[in-house]
C-alpha positions in Angstrom: 0.0 0.0 -0.1 2.7 2.5 0.9 4.6 1.5 -2.3 1.6 2.4 -4.4 1.3 5.7 -2.6 4.9 6.5 -3.4 4.5 5.4 -7.1 1.5 7.5 -7.4 3.3 10.5 -5.8 6.4 10.1 -8.1 4.3 9.7 -11.3 2.1 12.8 -10.3 5.3 14.7 -9.4 6.7 14.0 -13.0 3.4 14.9 -14.7 3.1 18.0 -12.6 6.4 19.0 -14.0 5.4 18.5 -17.5 2.2 20.4 -17.0 4.0 23.2 -15.4 6.4 23.3 -18.4 3.5 23.5 -20.9 1.8 26.2 -18.7 4.8 28.5 -18.4 5.6 27.9 -22.1 2.0 28.8 -23.0 2.3 32.0 -20.9 5.7 33.3 -21.8 6.5 31.5 -25.1 10.0 31.3 -23.8 11.6 27.8 -23.5 14.4 28.9 -21.2 11.9 30.3 -18.7 9.9 27.2 -18.8 12.8 25.1 -18.2 13.9 27.3 -15.2 10.4 27.0 -13.7 10.5 23.3 -13.9 14.0 23.3 -12.4 12.9 25.4 -9.5 9.8 23.1 -9.0 11.9 20.0 -9.0 15.0 21.2 -7.0 13.3 23.2 -4.2 14.0 22.1 -0.6 10.3 20.9 -0.1 10.5 18.5 -3.0 11.0 15.7 -0.6 7.3 15.9 0.1 6.6 15.4 -3.6 8.3 11.9 -3.6 6.9 10.8 -0.3 3.5 9.3 0.3 1.8 12.7 0.6 -0.9 14.5 -1.5 1.2 17.4 -2.5 2.3 16.1 -5.9 -1.2 15.2 -6.8 -2.4 18.5 -5.7 0.3 20.3 -7.8 -0.5 18.2 -10.8 -4.3 19.1 -10.7 -3.7 22.7 -9.9 -1.3 23.2 -12.7 -3.7 21.3 -15.0 -6.4 23.6 -14.0 -4.4 26.6 -14.6 -3.3 25.2 -18.0 -6.9 24.7 -19.0 -8.0 28.1 -17.8 -5.0 29.6 -19.7 -5.9 27.9 -23.0 -8.9 30.4 -23.5 -9.2 32.4 -20.3 -12.3 34.2 -21.7 -14.1 31.1 -22.7 -17.0 30.2 -20.4 -16.6 26.6 -21.1 -13.0 26.6 -20.1 -13.8 28.7 -16.9 -16.3 26.0 -15.8 -14.0 23.1 -16.9 -11.2 24.6 -14.8 -13.5 25.2 -11.8 -14.3 21.3 -12.0 -10.7 20.6 -12.1 -10.0 22.9 -9.2 -12.7 21.2 -7.3 -10.6 18.0 -7.5 -7.6 19.9 -6.2 -9.8 21.0 -3.4 -10.7 17.3 -2.7 -7.1 16.4 -2.6 -6.1 19.2 -0.1 -8.2 21.5 1.7 -6.2 24.7 0.8 -7.4 23.8 -2.9 -10.3 26.2 -2.3 -7.8 29.0 -2.9 -7.7 27.9 -6.4 -10.9 29.9 -7.0 -8.7 33.0 -7.1 -7.3 31.9 -10.5 -10.8 32.0 -12.0 -11.7 35.3 -10.3 -8.5 36.8 -11.7 -9.4 35.5 -15.2 -12.8 37.1 -15.0 -11.3 40.3 -13.4 -9.1 40.6 -16.5 -11.9 39.9 -18.7 -14.1 42.6 -17.0 -11.3 45.1 -17.4 -10.4 44.1 -20.9 -14.0 43.7 -22.3 -15.8 45.7 -19.8 -18.5 43.2 -19.3 -21.2 43.5 -16.8 -22.3 40.5 -14.8 -18.8 38.8 -14.3 -19.2 39.0 -10.6 -22.1 36.6 -10.9 -19.9 34.2 -13.2 -17.2 34.3 -10.4 -19.8 33.4 -7.8 -21.1 30.6 -9.9 -17.7 29.3 -10.6 -16.5 29.6 -7.1 -19.4 27.7 -5.7 -19.1 25.2 -8.2 -15.8 24.2 -6.7 -17.4 23.6 -3.3 -20.5 22.1 -4.9 -18.5 19.4 -6.7 -16.7 18.4 -3.5 -19.9 18.3 -1.5 -21.7 16.2 -4.2 -18.7 13.5 -4.1 -18.5 13.5 -0.5 -22.3 13.0 -0.2 -22.2 10.1 -2.5 -19.2 8.6 -0.8 -21.3 8.1 2.3 -24.2 6.5 0.5 
């Protein structure tokens, strides 16, 4: 059982590094900055927790994937909802995953400033509660 946890953690750590590389490359378009970001992620002093039987590497993978999904088309309502669902899985992995709602809020704030849309606060409230609702739904069904 412990070996399976360590394997899942290490596979998640490697996948998180790959998703982080794609995310940084999508944002900056610079290969060197993408590699530096992955090196810093892999060689930080807390990386021992990424290879142990903890949820940190799975949380990092899901969070980076949610950010990458949101970054594909940040003004797309479908991507905002999809990233909210992905962030809800990060919330199920670790309780501080609720803070990932801020990424969606930032994307909506940028969209509001750039396009001057009205009603984006409502979308943020819907996406923010979606993160909590998915976790509550899955918890509810796990007890049934």
